[in-house]
C-alpha positions, 0 to 999 in steps of 0.5 A: 080879728085884727091886731096891731103891735101897740108901739110898732108896726107888726100886724096879726090877723085871724081869718078863715081860709077857703075851707072855713078854718081859722088861720093866722096871717101876719105882715110877713108874706111868707108865713101863714099859721094854720092848725095841724091835722090830727095825724100831724098833732104833736101831742098824739105823735109824741104819745104814740112814740113814748108808748112804743119806746116804753113797750120796747124797752120794757120788753127787752128789760124783762126778757132776762128777768123772766128767764131768771125767775123761771130758772130760779123756780124751775118753771119750764115753759111748754111752748111750741118751737114756732112761738119761741122763734117768733118771740125771739124775732119780736125781741130782736125787732124791739132792739132794731126799733130802738137802734133806729131811734138812736141812729136817727137821733145821732144823725140829726144831732150831727146835721144840726151841728154842721148842715154841710153834712147833707151832701151826696157823701151822707146819702149812704147813711140815710139809705141805711137808716131807710133800710132799717126803717123798712125792716121796722115797718115790716116788723109791725106785720110780724108783731101782729102775727105774733099776737095772733099766734099767742092766742093759739098757745094754751100754756100762756098766761092771760097777762102774757097775751095782754102784753103781746097785744100792747106790744102789737099796738106799740109796733103798729103805732111805731110803724105809723109814726115812721110813715107819718113823719116820712122817715121811710121815704125813698127820696133823698130830696133835701 
């Protein structure tokens, strides 16, 4: 299909590429529009990110609420020390995941205001963000281990295990988001 501007010279054509997929070609030779593959889909990635952030925030918000409720009702959890340590580690990783999002947002806002910041003096900040992203990706492995470990605890409520499963999905989705959008890349070519 070919379209031309009614009272102008702009043109737009829908053609098939070498793989048979429909693309949009304009009269500007440097631009070709093609559909994004599923891993790069905006809706999918935004859904994964919103789900992950919501899980991290809710986990951190309900941590003191659960402690206050247990203290109020005099209910003491009889969990193993290994599980309690893993639970504290997962909560710390939730905070680190949120810290990375805030830090990336601050850096992107600063660069948007002044593109001249992207020079060799800014590399240290980018390396710090990459190190934090690496810790967050490794945190997905810790979350998987925490979920598996929660099924060995006999005194845990069933819904706690379900929450741990959703939290594990949030960690894995967040790690996939970081890897998909190249936040964790060891190259500083920009």
